[in-house]
C-alpha positions in Angstrom: 159.2 -158.5 21.5 157.8 -160.9 24.0 160.0 -163.8 25.0 157.4 -165.6 27.2 153.7 -166.7 26.2 151.0 -165.4 28.3 150.6 -168.4 30.5 154.4 -168.6 31.2 154.5 -164.8 32.1 151.5 -165.1 34.5 152.9 -168.2 36.2 156.4 -166.5 36.6 154.8 -163.4 38.2 152.8 -165.5 40.6 155.7 -167.4 41.7 157.9 -164.4 42.1 160.2 -165.3 39.2 161.8 -163.1 36.4 159.4 -162.1 33.7 159.9 -160.6 30.1 157.5 -157.8 30.9 154.8 -157.2 33.5 151.8 -159.4 32.6 148.8 -157.3 31.5 145.3 -158.5 32.9 142.5 -155.9 33.1 139.5 -157.7 34.5 137.2 -157.2 31.6 133.6 -158.8 32.0 130.7 -158.7 29.6 129.2 -155.3 31.2 132.3 -153.1 30.0 132.5 -155.1 26.8 128.8 -154.6 25.7 128.6 -151.1 26.9 131.7 -150.2 24.9 130.2 -151.6 21.8 126.8 -150.1 22.2 124.9 -153.4 23.0 122.4 -153.1 25.9 123.4 -155.1 29.1 120.3 -157.1 29.1 121.0 -158.8 25.9 124.4 -160.3 26.9 122.5 -161.3 30.3 120.2 -163.3 28.3 122.5 -164.5 25.5 125.8 -166.1 26.9 126.9 -166.7 23.4 126.6 -163.2 22.4 128.5 -161.9 25.7 131.4 -164.2 24.6 131.5 -162.9 21.1 131.6 -159.3 22.4 134.4 -160.2 24.9 136.4 -161.6 22.0 135.9 -158.4 20.0 136.9 -156.3 23.0 140.1 -158.3 23.4 140.9 -157.8 19.7 140.2 -153.9 20.2 142.8 -153.8 22.8 145.4 -155.7 20.8 145.4 -158.7 23.3 146.1 -159.1 27.1 147.7 -161.9 28.7 144.5 -163.7 29.9 140.7 -163.6 29.7 138.3 -163.6 32.7 135.8 -166.5 32.9 132.8 -166.5 30.7 130.3 -163.7 31.2 127.3 -163.0 33.1 124.4 -165.3 33.0 120.8 -164.9 34.3 121.6 -166.8 37.6 123.5 -164.0 38.7 124.8 -164.6 42.2 122.0 -166.7 43.4 124.4 -169.6 43.7 125.5 -168.0 47.0 122.0 -167.1 48.0 122.3 -163.4 47.0 119.4 -161.4 45.6 120.5 -160.0 42.4 118.8 -157.3 40.2 119.4 -157.9 36.6 118.9 -155.6 33.6 115.9 -156.8 31.4 114.3 -158.4 34.5 114.2 -156.1 37.5 116.2 -153.0 36.0 116.3 -151.2 32.7 117.7 -152.8 29.5 121.2 -151.1 29.8 121.4 -150.8 33.6 124.1 -152.5 35.5 123.4 -155.6 37.7 123.1 -154.9 41.4 123.4 -156.8 44.5 120.3 -156.3 47.0 121.6 -157.3 50.5 118.6 -159.1 52.4 118.2 -161.3 55.1 117.6 -164.4 53.1 119.5 -166.7 55.7 117.7 -167.1 59.0 119.3 -167.9 62.4 118.1 -171.6 62.2 119.9 -172.1 58.8 123.3 -172.2 60.6 122.3 -175.4 62.2 121.0 -176.6 58.8 124.1 -175.9 57.3 126.1 -177.6 59.9 123.9 -180.7 59.7 123.6 -180.9 56.0 126.0 -178.6 54.0 126.1 -175.6 52.1 124.8 -177.3 48.9 121.7 -178.5 50.7 121.2 -175.1 52.1 121.2 -173.5 48.6 118.7 -176.1 47.1 116.5 -175.4 50.5 116.6 -171.6 50.2 116.5 -171.0 46.6 112.6 -170.6 46.9 113.2 -167.8 49.0 115.2 -166.0 46.1 112.6 -166.7 43.6 110.0 -165.0 45.9 112.2 -161.9 45.8 111.9 -162.0 42.0 114.6 -164.1 40.8 113.8 -165.1 37.2 114.8 -169.0 37.2 112.0 -171.1 38.2 113.0 -173.3 41.3 112.6 -176.8 39.2 115.1 -175.6 36.6 117.7 -174.4 39.1 120.0 -177.5 38.8 119.6 -177.6 35.1 120.5 -174.1 34.6 123.7 -174.7 36.7 124.6 -177.2 34.5 124.0 -175.1 31.4 126.1 -172.6 32.8 129.2 -174.8 33.4 128.8 -176.4 30.0 128.8 -172.7 28.4 131.9 -171.9 30.7 133.6 -174.8 29.3 133.0 -174.0 25.6 134.2 -170.3 26.2 137.4 -171.5 27.8 137.9 -173.8 24.6 137.3 -170.5 22.6 140.2 -168.7 24.4 142.5 -171.4 24.3 142.3 -171.7 20.6 143.3 -168.0 20.8 146.3 -168.8 22.9 145.0 -166.9 25.9 144.8 -168.7 29.4 141.6 -168.1 31.4 142.4 -165.8 34.8 140.3 -167.8 37.2 137.5 -169.8 37.9 135.2 -169.5 41.1 136.3 -172.0 43.5 135.6 -172.7 47.3 134.3 -169.6 49.2 135.2 -168.3 52.7 132.2 -169.1 55.1 132.1 -165.4 56.5 131.7 -164.2 52.7 129.1 -166.6 51.8 127.0 -166.0 55.0 127.4 -162.2 54.9 125.6 -161.7 51.5 122.8 -164.2 52.2 122.3 -163.1 55.8 123.3 -159.5 55.5 126.4 -157.8 57.2 124.5 -156.3 60.1 123.0 -159.6 61.0 126.0 -161.5 60.6 128.0 -159.3 62.9 125.4 -159.6 65.4 125.5 -163.5 65.1 129.3 -163.3 65.7 128.9 -161.6 69.1 125.3 -163.5 70.3 125.9 -166.9 68.6 129.4 -167.6 67.7 129.2 -171.2 68.2 126.5 -171.7 65.6 128.5 -169.7 63.3 131.6 -171.7 63.9 129.6 -175.1 63.3 128.3 -174.0 59.9 131.6 -172.4 58.8 133.7 -175.5 59.7 130.8 -177.7 57.8 131.3 -175.4 54.9 135.0 -175.7 54.5 134.9 -179.5 54.9 132.4 -179.7 51.9 133.7 -176.7 49.7 137.4 -177.6 49.8 137.3 -181.1 48.3 134.6 -180.3 45.8 136.8 -177.3 44.8 140.0 -179.4 44.2 138.0 -182.0 42.4 136.5 -179.5 40.0 139.9 -177.6 39.5 141.4 -181.1 38.1 138.3 -182.2 36.3 138.5 -179.0 34.3 142.4 -179.3 33.9 142.1 -182.5 32.5 139.9 -181.7 29.5 141.7 -178.1 29.0 145.0 -177.1 27.5 145.8 -174.9 30.7 142.4 -175.3 32.9 142.0 -172.3 35.3 145.1 -170.5 36.2 143.9 -169.7 39.8 140.7 -169.9 41.8 139.1 -166.7 42.8 138.4 -166.2 46.4 136.3 -163.2 47.0 137.1 -161.1 50.0 134.8 -158.2 51.1 133.8 -158.8 54.4 137.0 -159.1 56.3 137.9 -155.5 55.6 134.7 -154.5 57.3 135.3 -156.5 60.7 137.0 -155.3 63.8 140.5 -156.6 64.2 139.2 -158.8 67.1 136.4 -160.2 64.8 138.9 -160.6 61.8 141.3 -162.5 64.0 138.8 -164.7 65.4 136.3 -165.5 62.8 137.9 -164.9 59.2 141.6 -165.2 59.3 141.6 -169.0 60.5 139.3 -170.0 57.9 141.1 -168.1 55.2 144.5 -169.7 56.3 142.9 -173.2 56.3 141.2 -172.8 52.8 144.4 -171.2 51.3 146.8 -173.8 52.7 144.4 -176.5 51.6 144.3 -175.2 48.0 148.3 -174.5 47.8 148.9 -178.1 49.2 146.8 -179.2 46.1 148.9 -177.2 43.5 145.9 -174.4 43.1 146.8 -170.8 43.2 144.3 -168.7 45.2 143.5 -165.5 43.5 142.6 -163.2 46.6 140.2 -160.6 45.2 140.3 -158.0 47.9 137.4 -155.5 47.7 137.6 -152.3 49.8 140.5 -151.4 52.2 142.7 -154.3 53.3 145.6 -151.9 54.4 145.2 -152.7 58.3 145.5 -156.4 57.7 148.3 -156.8 55.0 150.8 -158.2 57.4 148.5 -161.2 57.8 149.3 -162.3 54.3 152.9 -163.0 55.4 151.7 -166.1 57.1 150.7 -167.5 53.8 153.0 -169.7 51.5 155.4 -167.6 49.9 155.0 -167.3 45.9 151.7 -169.2 45.8 148.8 -166.7 45.9 147.9 -163.3 44.4 146.8 -160.4 46.2 144.3 -158.7 44.0 143.4 -155.0 45.0 140.7 -152.7 43.9 142.1 -149.2 44.4 141.0 -148.9 48.0 143.9 -150.8 49.6 147.4 -148.9 49.7 149.1 -151.0 46.8 152.3 -149.2 47.6 152.2 -150.4 51.1 151.2 -153.8 50.1 154.3 -154.0 48.1 156.5 -152.8 50.7 155.1 -155.3 53.1 154.8 -158.2 50.8 157.8 -157.7 48.4 159.5 -161.1 47.7 156.6 -162.8 49.5 153.4 -162.5 47.4 152.3 -161.6 43.9 150.2 -158.4 43.9 147.7 -157.5 41.1 146.0 -154.1 40.4 145.1 -151.5 40.7 144.2 -148.9 38.3 141.1 -147.3 39.8 137.7 -147.1 38.3 137.4 -143.4 38.8 140.6 -143.0 36.6 139.5 -145.2 34.0 136.1 -143.4 33.8 137.2 -139.7 34.3 140.9 -139.7 33.6 142.7 -139.3 30.3 144.8 -141.8 28.6 148.1 -139.9 29.6 147.0 -139.8 33.4 146.2 -143.7 32.9 149.5 -144.4 31.4 151.5 -142.3 33.9 149.7 -144.2 36.8 150.5 -147.5 35.2 154.2 -146.7 34.7 154.2 -145.8 38.6 152.7 -149.1 39.3 155.4 -150.8 37.1 158.1 -148.9 38.6 157.2 -149.7 42.3 154.9 -152.4 42.6 156.7 -154.2 39.6 160.1 -154.0 40.8 161.4 -157.4 41.5 158.7 -159.4 39.8 155.7 -160.3 41.8 153.1 -157.7 40.0 150.4 -158.2 37.4 149.0 -155.1 36.0 145.3 -155.1 36.1 142.3 -152.7 36.6 141.0 -152.0 40.5 138.3 -154.7 40.5 136.6 -155.0 37.1 136.8 -152.5 34.3 134.0 -150.3 34.9 130.8 -150.5 32.9 131.4 -146.9 31.5 135.1 -146.7 31.3 136.4 -144.7 28.4 137.8 -147.3 25.9 140.9 -145.1 25.3 141.7 -145.3 28.9 141.5 -149.2 29.1 143.6 -149.3 25.8 146.3 -146.9 27.6 146.4 -149.3 30.2 146.9 -152.2 28.1 149.5 -150.5 25.8 151.5 -149.0 28.6 151.8 -152.5 30.3 153.0 -154.0 27.1 155.6 -151.5 26.1 156.9 -150.0 29.3 160.1 -151.7 30.5 161.8 -149.9 33.3 163.8 -152.7 34.8 166.6 -154.6 33.4 165.9 -157.8 31.8 168.4 -160.3 31.0 168.2 -163.1 28.4 170.6 -166.0 28.2 170.2 -168.6 25.7 166.6 -167.5 25.0 165.8 -168.0 28.6 165.3 -165.5 31.5 168.1 -165.0 34.0 
């Protein structure tokens, strides 16, 4: 029987305190939810309310988890980062998964523009270029559509809170390298780091000067109107793992430390979503404040090595791979979850989750096996004194 609420369990795991059981938090978005219920993906892109209803039904089908992701996809895609996004029903078939199309939207002279005017000013300036690439939202409606998307997000959060379910994360400030990479392209960005590092540095510093206070302000504005607010802020991390050790140390890690320390000092938990293989860089995370961040791994980083290095220092989330959820059997999923709980869950500081999002074509019985195993498998001794955890 659960002795903690989902919010208490997640906070305890993040802070490396004892838990009654491992928190279970598969990252389920509207893509998997819609496909598993036979609803074409284009419908949930066009209709955010439908997407939320399907997410709630998926949550019920699983018997409940310890949290929900943020509201589902909307037809802005990821254009707020200057990324060309191909969407079902617009550029793709009605039931095809959305795609990012890496193009050089950002130009060399835009570094100077960002340094002088800010990232938000850049997005407002560059958005017509995205429309030229086929993004479906008219330029003159960009600001109003952002407001509509945020209002929808707040409404969905209210729904989850009525159900007693905290929202896992919101999207907060971003790392400059990550923002630049997706709008500039990886190849062009790496060339810039060698050929014009001063321009990159000036723009990156200007981004953080703008993004950090805005992110903190937004976090507490949401918290004031909601039961829990955001559990954490997701910080996407892909590009760092693709850089050489020299480039990572010089152009990535200093900005990551600055951003994370600022959020932690403000009482905010950074949720570091690490796409790709971060195994060579795991020891860097020991420089971050203890018990204050979540290292969210996607199946490519060696999660067991991560535990060996970060045990007693940082919470780890993951990492049932997409391949296993798609191609495995429920028994195979359950056995892998037990291995994660045995090893990575030893000593608390672990959240059982999917490696990145649950894939669009995952087998529902495998997702159910993940959730059920996490909620019923207790290999570690748990002590309760006076109704509390010892």
